[in-house]
C-alpha positions in Angstrom: 0.1 -23.2 20.2 2.6 -21.8 22.9 4.7 -19.2 21.8 6.7 -18.5 24.9 10.1 -18.1 23.7 8.7 -15.8 21.3 6.8 -13.7 23.5 9.4 -10.6 23.5 8.6 -10.6 19.8 4.6 -10.7 20.2 4.4 -8.3 22.6 6.4 -6.2 21.1 4.7 -6.4 17.8 1.7 -5.7 19.6 2.4 -2.8 21.4 3.4 -1.6 18.2 0.6 -2.4 15.6 -2.4 -2.9 18.5 -1.6 0.4 20.5 0.6 2.6 18.4 3.8 2.3 21.0 6.3 2.2 17.9 9.0 2.8 20.8 8.4 -0.9 21.9 9.5 -2.0 18.0 13.5 -0.6 19.9 13.0 -4.1 21.9 12.6 -6.4 18.6 14.3 -4.7 16.0 18.3 -4.3 16.1 19.1 -0.6 15.4 20.3 -1.7 11.8 17.2 -4.0 11.3 16.5 -4.4 7.6 12.8 -5.0 5.9 12.9 -6.6 2.6 9.6 -6.5 0.6 8.0 -8.2 -2.0 8.2 -5.6 -4.5 12.0 -5.7 -4.4 12.3 -2.4 -1.9 13.9 -2.2 1.5 13.2 0.1 4.6 15.1 0.5 7.9 13.4 0.6 11.5 12.5 4.4 11.3 10.3 3.9 8.1 8.4 1.1 9.9 7.6 2.7 12.4 6.7 5.9 10.4 4.0 3.7 8.0 2.6 2.0 11.7 1.8 5.1 12.5 0.5 6.4 9.0 -1.6 3.2 8.8 -2.8 3.4 12.6 -4.0 6.9 11.9 -6.0 5.7 8.4 -7.3 2.5 10.5 -7.3 3.5 14.0 -8.3 0.1 15.5 -6.4 -1.8 13.7 -5.6 -5.3 15.3 -2.4 -7.1 14.0 -2.1 -10.8 15.2 0.8 -13.2 15.1 -1.0 -16.5 14.6 1.9 -18.8 13.7 5.7 -18.6 14.9 8.4 -21.0 14.4 11.6 -21.7 13.1 15.6 -22.2 15.1 17.5 -19.8 17.1 18.6 -17.8 14.0 15.7 -17.8 11.8 12.0 -17.2 12.6 8.8 -17.7 10.5 5.9 -15.5 11.2 2.3 -15.8 9.8 0.3 -12.7 11.3 -3.1 -11.6 10.1 -4.2 -7.7 10.3 -7.7 -6.7 10.4 -9.2 -3.0 10.4 -11.9 -0.3 9.4 -10.3 2.4 7.1 -12.0 5.5 9.0 -9.7 8.4 7.9 -7.4 8.9 4.4 -5.2 6.2 3.4 -3.2 6.3 -0.1 -5.3 9.5 -1.3 -8.6 7.6 -0.3 -10.8 9.5 2.1 -12.1 6.8 5.0 -14.7 4.0 3.4 -15.6 2.6 6.4 -15.0 -0.4 4.9 -12.8 -3.4 6.8 -9.6 -4.9 5.8 -7.9 -8.2 6.0 -4.5 -8.8 5.3 -2.3 -11.7 5.9 0.9 -12.3 5.7 4.3 -13.6 6.4 7.9 -12.8 7.6 11.2 -14.5 8.0 13.1 -13.3 10.5 16.8 -13.5 10.7 17.7 -12.8 14.6 21.0 -11.9 16.5 21.4 -11.0 20.2 17.5 -11.6 20.5 16.8 -8.9 18.2 15.5 -9.2 14.7 18.3 -7.7 12.6 16.6 -8.2 8.7 13.3 -9.6 8.0 11.9 -10.7 3.9 8.0 -9.6 4.5 5.0 -11.1 2.1 1.7 -10.2 1.7 -0.8 -9.2 -1.0 -1.4 -5.3 -0.9 -3.9 -5.8 -3.4 -6.1 -7.9 -0.5 -6.1 -4.5 1.2 -7.1 -2.0 -2.2 -9.6 -4.5 -3.3 -11.3 -4.4 0.0 -11.0 -0.5 -0.1 -12.4 -1.0 -4.0 -9.3 0.9 -5.0 -9.0 -1.5 -7.4 -10.9 -5.0 -8.4 -8.9 -8.3 -8.1 -10.4 -10.7 -10.9 -9.5 -14.6 -10.7 -7.3 -15.9 -13.2 
């Protein structure tokens, strides 16, 4: 599926997550950006950049891919997948050499070709279970 009209998002996302160029997010997110997370918390752009850097430190080869993106002028749905290998300390756990695959969906509110607000949902248990930090059992 072609997503030419959203290339500015896909490129900025890839530069930040896959290369570590978090400054690329300044072309994607508005300065007043707010990220709402599934746990009820929210963060701004500076905190998001710090989280990306911390994750890239622990998973230096992480690759995040936009699997699908669609919506209207002011609201987009972005389905994404991140993969990587845990090579250095993360959340107090030394590098394990384990591979992770994390999937999520972001709903983004757009204004003046910048994401101003985002609601992100993903299951952190996927990553924690892959690192053998927790055990997830089926219900």
